[in-house]
C-alpha positions as CSV (number, residue, x, y, z in Angstrom):
1,M,13.1,-47.5,-12.2
2,L,14.0,-50.9,-13.5
3,V,12.2,-52.6,-16.4
4,T,12.0,-56.3,-16.6
5,F,11.4,-58.1,-19.9
6,H,9.6,-61.5,-19.6
7,T,9.0,-64.4,-22.1
8,P,8.4,-68.1,-21.6
9,A,11.2,-68.7,-24.1
10,A,14.0,-67.3,-22.1
11,G,15.1,-65.9,-18.7
12,D,14.1,-62.4,-17.7
13,V,16.2,-59.4,-18.7
14,V,16.3,-56.5,-16.3
15,M,17.4,-53.0,-17.4
16,F,17.5,-49.5,-16.1
17,G,14.3,-47.7,-17.1
18,D,15.8,-45.0,-19.4
19,I,17.8,-47.6,-21.4
20,A,14.8,-49.9,-21.6
21,V,12.4,-47.2,-22.8
22,Q,14.9,-46.1,-25.4
23,L,15.2,-49.7,-26.7
24,I,11.4,-50.1,-26.7
25,Q,11.1,-47.0,-28.8
26,L,13.7,-48.2,-31.2
27,M,11.5,-51.3,-31.6
28,G,8.7,-49.1,-32.9
29,H,6.7,-48.8,-29.7
30,S,5.7,-45.8,-27.6
31,G,8.1,-46.6,-24.8
32,K,5.4,-47.0,-22.3
33,V,5.8,-49.4,-19.4
34,P,4.1,-51.9,-19.1
35,G,3.9,-53.3,-22.6
36,V,3.7,-56.4,-24.8
37,L,5.0,-57.6,-28.1
38,Q,2.8,-60.3,-29.7
39,P,4.6,-63.2,-31.6
40,E,3.6,-61.8,-35.0
41,D,5.2,-58.4,-34.1
42,L,8.5,-59.8,-33.1
43,P,10.2,-60.0,-36.5
44,Q,9.6,-56.4,-37.3
45,A,10.5,-55.3,-33.8
46,I,13.8,-57.1,-34.0
47,R,14.6,-55.7,-37.4
48,L,13.8,-52.2,-36.4
49,L,15.9,-52.5,-33.2
50,K,18.9,-54.0,-35.1
51,T,18.7,-51.4,-37.8
52,A,18.5,-48.5,-35.4
53,L,21.4,-49.8,-33.4
54,E,23.5,-50.1,-36.6
55,D,22.7,-46.5,-37.4
56,H,23.2,-45.3,-33.9
57,S,26.2,-43.2,-33.2
58,S,27.2,-45.5,-30.4
59,S,29.8,-47.2,-32.5
60,D,31.9,-44.1,-32.5
61,T,31.4,-43.9,-28.7
62,D,32.6,-47.5,-28.3
63,V,35.9,-46.8,-29.9
64,N,36.5,-43.6,-28.0
65,S,35.5,-45.2,-24.7
66,I,37.9,-48.1,-25.3
67,N,40.8,-45.8,-26.2
68,E,40.1,-43.6,-23.2
69,F,40.0,-46.6,-20.9
70,E,43.2,-48.2,-22.2
71,N,45.1,-44.9,-22.0
72,N,43.9,-44.1,-18.5
73,D,46.6,-44.4,-15.8
74,E,44.4,-43.7,-12.8
75,T,43.3,-46.4,-10.4
76,E,40.4,-48.6,-11.3
77,D,38.2,-46.9,-8.7
78,N,38.3,-43.7,-10.8
79,D,37.7,-45.4,-14.1
80,E,34.5,-44.4,-15.9
81,R,33.4,-47.2,-18.2
82,T,30.9,-46.4,-20.9
83,V,28.7,-49.2,-22.1
84,S,27.2,-48.5,-25.5
85,L,23.5,-48.9,-26.3
86,R,24.4,-51.7,-28.7
87,N,26.1,-53.7,-25.9
88,R,23.3,-53.0,-23.5
89,S,20.7,-54.2,-26.1
90,F,22.4,-57.6,-26.6
91,P,20.5,-59.5,-23.8
92,L,17.2,-58.0,-25.0
93,I,17.9,-59.0,-28.6
94,Q,18.7,-62.6,-27.5
95,L,15.4,-62.7,-25.5
96,L,13.4,-61.3,-28.5
97,E,15.0,-63.9,-30.9
98,A,14.2,-66.7,-28.5
99,A,10.6,-65.6,-28.2
100,E,10.4,-65.4,-32.0
101,R,11.7,-68.9,-32.4
102,E,9.1,-70.3,-30.0
103,E,6.4,-68.0,-31.2
104,V,5.5,-66.5,-27.8
105,Q,4.9,-63.0,-26.6
106,V,7.3,-60.7,-24.8
107,V,6.0,-58.6,-21.9
108,W,7.8,-55.8,-20.0
109,D,6.9,-54.1,-16.7
110,S,8.5,-52.2,-13.9
């Protein structure tokens, strides 16, 4: 499943469903798809998401993944690259902040 986040303030952001649901939950929502964030709810959702990502153990994973990738002598076809939740959330955070600036809602659906 893919989840698409829409707002009039920015282009759409498409994510794999499991990652999107996890980020929606970190924003303080149930994780159900479809869903909506009203303009007045955006500041708290952004704050909750950023705080959760700072506390998330993915920062340790980022360092380990980079070190493993740099020390790997195998061909590029066999490389497994891990993308942290923090990095995956960046486009969504940009979308949320744009919606907050323009005071418009954010909607997500599959």
